[in-house]
N, C-alpha and C positions, 0 to 999 in steps of 0.2 A: 699747682693745687686746683682742684675742681671747685666751682662755686659752692659756697655753703648757704643753703636756703632753709636750713632747719633751725634748731634752737641756737640762739646766739651765745657767744662766750659769756662766762659769769661776769666779767667786767662790764659788758654791755648791759646785761640784765640788772646789775647793781646801779649803773647810771640811769637806766630807764626808771628804776624804782624811785630814785631821788628826783628825777624830772617830774614824775607823776605827783610826788609829794609836794614839790614846788608849785605845780599847777593848782593843786587842791587848796593849799594855803593861800596862794595868790587870789584865787576866786573867792575864798572865804573873806579875806580882809577887804577886798574890793567891794563886796556887797555889804559888809558889816558897817563900814564907815560912810553910809550914804542914806538919804531919806527915801530914795527909790531903789531898793535892793534889786528888784527884778531887772530893771533897765540897765543898772550898772553891771549886773552879771551877764546880761545878754551882749553888752558891748565890750566887755572886758577882754583884754588880750590873752587872759588865761582860759577863756571859754573854748573848749575843744570842739563844740558844736558850731562855732562861728566859722563859716567857710574861709573868711579872710585870714584865719589863724592856722589853716590846715598845714602849711609848710613847716610851721614851728612846733606843732603839737602831735601830729600823727606819727605812727611807728615808721622808722626809716630803715628799709631793708638793705641800704648800701653798707650798713654796719656789718652785715652778714655775708655780703658778696666779697669773698676774699680775693678773687681775680677774675678777669674776663675769660669766659669759656674759650677753650682753644680748639674745640672740635664740635661737629654737629651733635654728637652724643651728649657732650657737656651742655651745649645750648638747650637741647631737648629736656635735659634734667632740670635746668634752671627755669625754663618756660613752664614746665609741668608744675613745679613748685609754686610759681606765681599764680597759675591758674587755680591750683588747689587752695591757695590762700584767699584768692578773690571770692571763692565760694563761701568762705566763712567771714567775710568782711562786710560790714554794714555800708551800704551805698549812701553817700552824703550828697545832698542837693543844695545848692545855694538858695537861700531864701530872699536874697536881694542881689541886684547887680548894679554896676556903675551907671550913673546917670549920663555919663559922657560916652554914649554909644559910638560916637564918631571916632573916638580914640581906641576903638577895638577893631576898626574896619580896614582891611587891605582893599583899596579901591582898584578893581581888576579889569584889565582888558587883554585878553589872550587870543583873540581871533587872529588867525593866520593872515587874513587880509586887512588887518587894521592899518589905517593910514597915519601919516604924520599929523594930519589935522585932528584925527581922533585921539591921538596921544596928547596933543596940546590941550584938547578939551578935557581929557581925563585928568591932566595935571591941574588945570584951572579949577576943576571941581574939587580936587583934593585940597587945593589951597583955600578955596571958599569954605569948605566944610571941615577942614583940618583933620582929614583922615590920617591914620597912622602911617600908611604907605600907599604908593601906587604899585600894582603888581603887573609886570609886563614881560614880554619875551626879550631875549638877548638883543635883538636888532633894534629895540626901542629904548634900551637902558641909557645910552648916552644922551639921547634927546630928553628923556624924562629927568635925568640928573641935572641937565642944564636948566630946564624949566623950573626945577625945584631948588636950585642952588641957594637961593636967598631964604629958604624955608627949612631950617634945620630940624623942625619938628615933624616934617613929612619926609619919610624915607623912600627908597626905591628898592622894591623886591623884584628879583628875576627868577623865573622858573629854570630848572636844570633837568635835563633828561626827560623833557616834557613831550608828549604826555604818556608815552608807553612805559618808560622807566627802564627798558632793557638795553639801553646804550651801554657800550663798554665803559668801565669805570674811568679809564684814562680820558675818554671823551667828556665825561661828566666833570672830571677834575679840570680839564682845559676850559670847559664852558664856565665853570665856577670862577676860575682865575680871571677870565676875560670879563665876566660880569662885574667883578669887584674893581678891576682896573678902569672900567667905564663909569663907575660910580654907584654900583649896587651896594646897599647896606644890609640887605637880607637876601637869602636864597631859599627857594622852595623846590627842593629836589624830589623826584619821583623814585620811590623805592623799587627795587627789582622784585615787585610783589609776586610775579608768577613763580619765582623760586620758592616762595613759602609753601606752595603746593607739594613740592618735593622735599621740603624740610632742608633746603640748602642754606642753613643759617649762617655758616661761616662766610660763604660767598656774599651774602647780603650785608653782613657786618663789615666786611672789607670794602664793600662798595660805599657804604655810608661814611665810614671813617676816612676813606680816601678823599671824599669831598670835604669832610670836616677839616682834614689836615691841609687841603688845598686852599681853604678859606677859613682860617681860624678866627676866634673872637678878636675884635668886637663884632664881626659879621655874624648876624643871626642865621642859624640853619634850621629850616623846617623840613621835615621828611613826610612826604605824602604817601599814605599807605594804600589808597584806593580801596576803601572799606567795602564798597558795593560788590567787589569781586572776591571778598574774603569771608571765610567762616569766622565764628567767634574765636576759635583756637588760633587761627591765622592772624587775626587782629591783635590778640595778646602777644603772639610771637613777634610780629612786626613792631609793635610798640616797645617791647622789652629790648629788642636788638637796637632800635633807633635811639632809645634813651641812653643805653650803655655805650653807644658809639659817639655820644656827645651832641645829639640833637637838642636844640633849644625848644623846639615845638615838634609834636607829632600832629599830622594834619590828616583829615579824613579823605579828601577827594580832589581829583583834578577838575571835576565838573565836565569831563569829556568822555567818561566811561561809566555807563550805568547810572544808578541813583547817586544822590549826593549825601550830605551829612544827615544822620538821624540822631535823635536825642539819646537813644540807647547806646549807639556806638561812641558818641562823645562822652557819655557818662562812664562807659567802660574804659576808654582811653585815659580819661582823667583819673580814674581810680588806679589804673596801672602806674601812671606817672607819679602819683602821690605815694604809692606803695614803694616804688623804687627809690624815691628821695633824692633824685639827681637834679632837681630843679627844672625838669622839663615840663612844658605846658602843652595845651591843646589848641589847635586851630581847627575850627569847623568851616567847611567850604562845600559848595555845591548845592544849589537849590534854595539858598537863603535869600528871599526876595521881599520880606516884610519885616517891620519892627517886631512883630510877634514872633516870627521865626528866629530873629536875632536874640531876643530875650530868652527864648526857650533853650537855645544853644549855650548861652552864657550861664543860665541856671544849671544846666547839665554839667558844666565844668569847663567850657571853652573860655579862653582868655583872648582869643583873636578870631575874627570873622573874615572869611574871604568871600567877597560878593561883587558882582557887577551892578548890583542894584543899590549901592551905598547911598546915592543921592535920594532915591525914593524912600529908603529907610529913614534917613534923617529928616526929610521933609514930613514924613508921617509922624515922627516923634515930635517935631516942632509945630505940628498943626498947620504946616504950610500947604498951599495949593500945589499938588504934585504935577511936575512938568511931564511933557511927553517923553517916552523912552529915548535916551540919547545915545551917544556913541559908545558908552561903556556898557550898554545893555547887551545881554547875551545869555547863553545857557548856564554860565558859571554862577 
Protein backbone atom coordinates (compact mmCIF):
# COMPACT_ATOMS: atom_id res chain seq x y z
CA UNK A 1 0.00 0.00 0.00
CA UNK A 2 1.26 3.50 -0.82
CA UNK A 3 1.77 5.94 2.02
CA UNK A 4 -1.37 7.78 3.02
CA UNK A 5 -0.69 11.44 3.74
CA UNK A 6 -4.18 12.74 3.23
CA UNK A 7 -7.11 12.67 5.63
CA UNK A 8 -6.55 10.07 8.37
CA UNK A 9 -9.01 7.26 9.10
CA UNK A 10 -12.13 8.06 11.12
CA UNK A 11 -10.70 6.19 14.13
CA UNK A 12 -7.67 8.48 14.14
CA UNK A 13 -9.84 11.58 13.81
CA UNK A 14 -12.01 10.46 16.71
CA UNK A 15 -8.95 9.85 18.87
CA UNK A 16 -7.59 13.29 17.92
CA UNK A 17 -10.90 14.86 19.00
CA UNK A 18 -10.75 13.30 22.45
CA UNK A 19 -7.06 14.16 22.80
CA UNK A 20 -7.88 17.81 22.03
CA UNK A 21 -10.72 17.76 24.52
CA UNK A 22 -8.38 16.26 27.13
CA UNK A 23 -5.84 19.05 26.55
CA UNK A 24 -8.47 21.78 26.78
CA UNK A 25 -9.92 20.44 30.03
CA UNK A 26 -6.47 19.84 31.47
CA UNK A 27 -5.39 23.41 30.73
CA UNK A 28 -8.66 24.76 32.16
CA UNK A 29 -8.42 22.95 35.47
CA UNK A 30 -4.67 23.61 35.80
CA UNK A 31 -5.24 27.37 35.58
CA UNK A 32 -8.51 27.37 37.55
CA UNK A 33 -7.13 25.97 40.80
CA UNK A 34 -4.24 28.40 41.26
CA UNK A 35 -3.62 32.00 42.33
CA UNK A 36 -1.44 32.70 39.28
CA UNK A 37 -3.49 31.34 36.39
CA UNK A 38 -1.27 32.75 33.65
CA UNK A 39 1.95 31.21 34.94
CA UNK A 40 0.23 27.91 35.65
CA UNK A 41 -1.14 27.82 32.10
CA UNK A 42 2.24 28.71 30.57
CA UNK A 43 4.02 25.93 32.45
CA UNK A 44 1.25 23.39 32.16
CA UNK A 45 1.98 20.08 30.40
CA UNK A 46 -1.31 20.69 28.58
CA UNK A 47 -0.04 23.91 26.94
CA UNK A 48 0.45 23.15 23.24
CA UNK A 49 2.43 26.38 22.77
CA UNK A 50 5.09 25.19 25.19
CA UNK A 51 7.92 23.73 23.04
CA UNK A 52 8.78 21.16 25.70
CA UNK A 53 5.34 19.61 25.14
CA UNK A 54 5.56 19.44 21.35
CA UNK A 55 6.14 15.73 21.07
CA UNK A 56 3.02 15.01 23.11
CA UNK A 57 0.62 17.57 21.67
CA UNK A 58 1.26 18.17 17.98
CA UNK A 59 -0.34 16.23 15.18
CA UNK A 60 1.43 12.97 14.45
CA UNK A 61 1.58 11.99 10.80
CA UNK A 62 2.87 8.50 11.49
CA UNK A 63 -0.75 7.58 12.20
CA UNK A 64 -1.39 8.17 8.48
CA UNK A 65 1.75 6.64 6.99
CA UNK A 66 0.49 3.16 6.33
CA UNK A 67 3.80 1.76 5.00
CA UNK A 68 7.26 2.78 3.94
CA UNK A 69 7.31 3.89 0.29
CA UNK A 70 8.62 1.18 -2.00
CA UNK A 71 9.52 3.22 -5.06
CA UNK A 72 10.86 6.63 -5.98
CA UNK A 73 7.40 7.63 -7.16
CA UNK A 74 5.85 6.73 -3.79
CA UNK A 75 8.59 8.60 -1.97
CA UNK A 76 7.97 11.63 -4.16
CA UNK A 77 4.27 11.53 -3.33
CA UNK A 78 4.97 11.37 0.38
CA UNK A 79 7.58 14.13 0.28
CA UNK A 80 5.25 16.38 -1.73
CA UNK A 81 2.48 15.87 0.83
CA UNK A 82 4.83 16.77 3.67
CA UNK A 83 5.99 19.89 1.81
CA UNK A 84 2.38 20.88 1.17
CA UNK A 85 1.50 20.42 4.82
CA UNK A 86 4.48 22.49 5.95
CA UNK A 87 3.15 25.43 3.96
CA UNK A 88 0.02 25.39 6.12
CA UNK A 89 1.70 24.69 9.46
CA UNK A 90 2.57 27.46 11.89
CA UNK A 91 6.27 27.50 12.70
CA UNK A 92 6.98 27.19 16.42
CA UNK A 93 10.07 28.63 18.05
CA UNK A 94 11.22 27.81 21.55
CA UNK A 95 10.98 30.75 23.90
CA UNK A 96 13.47 29.23 26.33
CA UNK A 97 16.33 26.75 26.13
CA UNK A 98 18.15 24.58 28.61
CA UNK A 99 20.57 26.32 30.95
CA UNK A 100 22.88 23.31 30.66
CA UNK A 101 24.26 24.17 27.23
CA UNK A 102 27.21 21.86 27.79
CA UNK A 103 24.83 18.90 27.71
CA UNK A 104 23.79 19.75 24.15
CA UNK A 105 27.31 19.89 22.68
CA UNK A 106 29.17 17.21 20.73
CA UNK A 107 32.77 18.37 21.28
CA UNK A 108 34.31 17.80 17.88
CA UNK A 109 37.72 17.08 16.37
CA UNK A 110 37.55 15.84 12.78
CA UNK A 111 40.80 17.12 11.30
CA UNK A 112 42.48 14.44 9.22
CA UNK A 113 45.82 15.35 10.78
CA UNK A 114 44.57 15.24 14.38
CA UNK A 115 47.16 13.70 16.72
CA UNK A 116 46.80 11.44 19.73
CA UNK A 117 47.72 14.39 21.94
CA UNK A 118 44.90 16.43 20.43
CA UNK A 119 42.40 13.64 21.06
CA UNK A 120 43.62 13.38 24.66
CA UNK A 121 43.06 17.10 25.11
CA UNK A 122 39.64 16.86 23.44
CA UNK A 123 38.62 14.17 25.95
CA UNK A 124 40.07 16.10 28.89
CA UNK A 125 38.02 19.14 27.87
CA UNK A 126 34.90 17.00 27.49
CA UNK A 127 35.41 15.63 31.00
CA UNK A 128 36.00 19.08 32.47
CA UNK A 129 32.96 20.68 30.86
CA UNK A 130 30.81 17.54 30.74
CA UNK A 131 29.95 17.73 27.06
CA UNK A 132 27.48 15.10 25.91
CA UNK A 133 30.01 13.45 23.55
CA UNK A 134 33.30 13.84 21.77
CA UNK A 135 32.94 13.43 18.00
CA UNK A 136 35.93 11.92 16.18
CA UNK A 137 36.96 9.87 13.17
CA UNK A 138 37.09 6.07 13.30
CA UNK A 139 40.86 5.91 13.89
CA UNK A 140 40.43 7.85 17.16
CA UNK A 141 37.40 6.02 18.58
CA UNK A 142 39.33 3.46 20.61
CA UNK A 143 41.55 6.10 22.19
CA UNK A 144 38.59 8.35 23.03
CA UNK A 145 36.57 5.45 24.48
CA UNK A 146 39.49 4.47 26.71
CA UNK A 147 39.99 8.03 27.96
CA UNK A 148 36.29 8.38 28.74
CA UNK A 149 35.69 4.90 30.12
CA UNK A 150 35.21 6.21 33.67
CA UNK A 151 32.77 8.92 32.52
CA UNK A 152 29.52 7.27 31.41
CA UNK A 153 27.85 10.65 30.87
CA UNK A 154 30.28 11.56 28.08
CA UNK A 155 29.80 9.41 25.01
CA UNK A 156 31.87 8.84 21.88
CA UNK A 157 30.42 9.75 18.49
CA UNK A 158 32.07 8.57 15.28
CA UNK A 159 31.51 9.93 11.78
CA UNK A 160 30.59 7.44 9.04
CA UNK A 161 31.00 7.97 5.29
CA UNK A 162 32.63 11.28 6.09
CA UNK A 163 32.60 13.74 4.58
CA UNK A 164 31.46 13.11 1.00
CA UNK A 165 28.71 10.63 1.84
CA UNK A 166 28.98 8.73 -1.43
CA UNK A 167 30.79 5.66 -0.10
CA UNK A 168 29.11 2.34 -0.86
CA UNK A 169 26.51 1.35 1.71
CA UNK A 170 28.47 -1.81 2.52
CA UNK A 171 31.50 0.33 3.42
CA UNK A 172 29.36 2.51 5.66
CA UNK A 173 27.89 -0.54 7.37
CA UNK A 174 31.37 -1.95 8.01
CA UNK A 175 32.58 1.40 9.34
CA UNK A 176 29.55 1.63 11.64
CA UNK A 177 30.10 -1.86 13.07
CA UNK A 178 33.81 -1.19 13.57
CA UNK A 179 33.08 2.07 15.39
CA UNK A 180 30.65 0.41 17.77
CA UNK A 181 33.04 -2.45 18.46
CA UNK A 182 35.73 0.10 19.35
CA UNK A 183 33.45 1.91 21.78
CA UNK A 184 31.34 4.41 19.84
CA UNK A 185 27.95 5.12 21.38
CA UNK A 186 26.73 7.38 18.57
CA UNK A 187 27.24 7.56 14.81
CA UNK A 188 27.09 10.61 12.56
CA UNK A 189 26.68 9.28 9.03
CA UNK A 190 26.68 11.40 5.88
CA UNK A 191 23.66 11.00 3.65
CA UNK A 192 24.18 10.27 -0.04
CA UNK A 193 22.93 13.80 -0.53
CA UNK A 194 23.98 14.16 -4.21
CA UNK A 195 21.34 11.52 -5.02
CA UNK A 196 18.65 13.93 -3.82
CA UNK A 197 19.33 15.99 -6.95
CA UNK A 198 18.15 13.08 -9.11
CA UNK A 199 15.38 12.06 -6.68
CA UNK A 200 16.92 8.63 -6.10
CA UNK A 201 14.99 8.34 -2.87
CA UNK A 202 14.90 4.55 -2.60
CA UNK A 203 18.70 4.33 -2.86
CA UNK A 204 19.07 6.96 -0.14
CA UNK A 205 16.64 5.14 2.14
CA UNK A 206 18.44 1.83 1.67
CA UNK A 207 21.73 3.50 2.53
CA UNK A 208 20.45 4.96 5.81
CA UNK A 209 18.55 1.89 6.91
CA UNK A 210 21.60 -0.24 6.09
CA UNK A 211 23.65 1.69 8.65
CA UNK A 212 20.74 1.72 11.07
CA UNK A 213 20.51 -2.08 10.91
CA UNK A 214 24.28 -2.44 11.21
CA UNK A 215 24.23 -0.39 14.42
CA UNK A 216 20.81 -0.72 16.05
CA UNK A 217 19.68 0.96 19.26
CA UNK A 218 20.89 1.84 21.82
CA UNK A 219 23.51 3.31 19.46
CA UNK A 220 22.25 6.74 18.39
CA UNK A 221 22.24 7.44 14.66
CA UNK A 222 22.52 10.97 13.30
CA UNK A 223 22.17 11.54 9.55
CA UNK A 224 24.02 14.51 8.05
CA UNK A 225 22.11 16.13 5.17
CA UNK A 226 24.74 18.72 4.14
CA UNK A 227 22.09 21.42 3.92
CA UNK A 228 24.36 24.03 2.32
CA UNK A 229 24.34 21.90 -0.84
CA UNK A 230 20.57 21.37 -0.91
CA UNK A 231 17.44 23.25 -1.90
CA UNK A 232 14.52 23.54 0.49
CA UNK A 233 12.75 20.72 -1.34
CA UNK A 234 15.84 18.52 -1.04
CA UNK A 235 16.18 19.26 2.69
CA UNK A 236 12.57 18.18 3.14
CA UNK A 237 13.21 14.99 1.17
CA UNK A 238 16.39 14.13 3.05
CA UNK A 239 14.73 14.78 6.39
CA UNK A 240 11.67 12.66 5.60
CA UNK A 241 13.73 9.72 4.34
CA UNK A 242 16.14 9.82 7.27
CA UNK A 243 13.39 10.01 9.88
CA UNK A 244 11.51 7.09 8.34
CA UNK A 245 14.73 5.05 8.08
CA UNK A 246 15.14 5.21 11.85
CA UNK A 247 17.50 8.14 12.42
CA UNK A 248 17.56 9.50 15.95
CA UNK A 249 18.76 12.88 14.68
CA UNK A 250 18.84 14.69 11.38
CA UNK A 251 21.92 16.90 11.22
CA UNK A 252 22.64 19.96 9.12
CA UNK A 253 26.26 19.83 8.05
CA UNK A 254 29.66 18.17 8.01
CA UNK A 255 31.37 21.52 8.41
CA UNK A 256 33.63 20.60 5.49
CA UNK A 257 31.39 21.55 2.57
CA UNK A 258 30.07 25.07 2.10
CA UNK A 259 28.19 26.90 4.82
CA UNK A 260 27.12 25.37 8.10
CA UNK A 261 23.88 25.44 10.05
CA UNK A 262 21.36 28.24 9.59
CA UNK A 263 18.41 29.10 11.79
CA UNK A 264 16.07 28.70 8.84
CA UNK A 265 17.23 25.19 7.98
CA UNK A 266 17.25 24.04 11.60
CA UNK A 267 13.69 25.33 12.05
CA UNK A 268 12.57 23.58 8.86
CA UNK A 269 14.15 20.27 9.88
CA UNK A 270 12.64 20.51 13.36
CA UNK A 271 9.23 21.17 11.86
CA UNK A 272 9.52 18.12 9.60
CA UNK A 273 10.71 15.85 12.41
CA UNK A 274 7.85 16.95 14.63
CA UNK A 275 5.31 16.51 11.85
CA UNK A 276 6.39 12.94 11.17
CA UNK A 277 6.16 12.06 14.86
CA UNK A 278 8.91 9.43 14.83
CA UNK A 279 10.82 10.92 17.75
CA UNK A 280 13.63 12.16 15.53
CA UNK A 281 15.48 15.29 16.71
CA UNK A 282 17.76 17.86 15.08
CA UNK A 283 21.50 18.44 15.42
CA UNK A 284 22.87 21.78 14.24
CA UNK A 285 26.51 21.80 13.20
CA UNK A 286 28.92 23.85 11.18
CA UNK A 287 29.89 27.43 12.01
CA UNK A 288 28.55 27.47 15.58
CA UNK A 289 31.29 29.30 17.46
CA UNK A 290 29.61 31.37 20.18
CA UNK A 291 27.04 31.03 22.94
CA UNK A 292 24.73 33.30 20.93
CA UNK A 293 25.01 30.97 17.91
CA UNK A 294 24.27 28.02 20.13
CA UNK A 295 21.17 29.58 21.71
CA UNK A 296 19.80 30.62 18.31
CA UNK A 297 20.04 27.05 17.03
CA UNK A 298 18.41 25.60 20.14
CA UNK A 299 15.58 28.14 19.91
CA UNK A 300 15.09 27.20 16.26
CA UNK A 301 14.53 23.58 17.27
CA UNK A 302 17.92 21.87 17.62
CA UNK A 303 18.47 19.49 20.52
CA UNK A 304 22.15 18.82 19.85
CA UNK A 305 24.99 21.11 18.76
CA UNK A 306 28.10 19.99 16.90
CA UNK A 307 31.01 22.34 17.50
CA UNK A 308 34.77 22.47 17.78
CA UNK A 309 34.34 25.65 19.84
CA UNK A 310 32.57 24.01 22.77
CA UNK A 311 35.12 25.21 25.34
CA UNK A 312 34.83 28.81 24.15
CA UNK A 313 31.03 28.60 24.18
CA UNK A 314 30.85 27.36 27.77
CA UNK A 315 33.54 29.76 28.98
CA UNK A 316 31.46 32.54 27.46
CA UNK A 317 28.30 31.30 29.19
CA UNK A 318 30.11 31.00 32.54
CA UNK A 319 31.75 34.38 32.23
CA UNK A 320 35.20 32.80 32.33
CA UNK A 321 38.28 34.22 30.69
CA UNK A 322 38.42 32.59 27.29
CA UNK A 323 41.48 30.49 26.59
CA UNK A 324 43.44 30.60 23.37
CA UNK A 325 42.03 28.36 20.60
CA UNK A 326 43.09 24.82 21.41
CA UNK A 327 43.40 21.55 19.63
CA UNK A 328 39.67 21.18 19.13
CA UNK A 329 39.40 24.39 17.16
CA UNK A 330 38.76 24.17 13.46
CA UNK A 331 36.28 24.88 10.72
CA UNK A 332 33.56 22.71 12.27
